[in-house]
N, C-alpha and C positions, 0 to 999 in steps of 0.2 A: 655567540650569546649566553647569558647567563641562564642556569636552571629556573631561577626565581621569574625573570622576564618572561620566560618561555612559558611557565606554569601559570602566571597571572594573564598572559596573553590568552591560553586556551580557556581559563575559567571566564575571561571577558569576550571571548569569542574575537580576538583580535591576535595579531602577530606579535612575538616577543619584542621586534624592534619598533612596533607602534606604541606598544607600552612602555618601553624605555624613552622614547622620545617625547611623550606627554609628560613623562615624570621629570625629564630634564627641562622641558620647557617650563612646566610648573614651578621648580625650585628656582630656575633663573628670572622668573617673574613674580615670585612670590615671597622673595627673601624676608620680607617684614612679617609675613604671617607666622604663627606660633605654632610650634609643633613641641610637645611634651613640657609645655611650660616657657618655652625659649623661642627667639625668632628663629626661622628656617636658616638665617645665614650663620647664626651662632651654632645651631644643632649641625649643620654640615662641618664646618669647621672644627668642632667638637669630635665628630665622627672620622675627619679625614685627618685631623692634627696638621692641616697645611693651608686651610683655607678653600673654599668653595670654589676658585678659579680651576684647580687641579682635579678637583671631584666631577666637575661639569665637563672638563676636557676629556677625562677618562670614560664618561658616560656616553659622550657624543662621539667620541671616536671607536666605541666598542673595545675598549682595552682596559678592562677593570684589573687593575694592578694594585696591590697593597705591599710597597715595599718595605 
């Protein structure tokens, strides 16, 4: 589990896994919402340089890898 999710979980009184699952669910169900002026799907694609599918798979499987 990433330090980011563990830290956010402590702040929110939840486990890091719970926070991660909530963020994965949000991104999967709100791809057309905007973040920093662009749709979430485009923002993820921009961050991931490979599309939202690989990002979601990595998050769901607890395998955060930036190859």
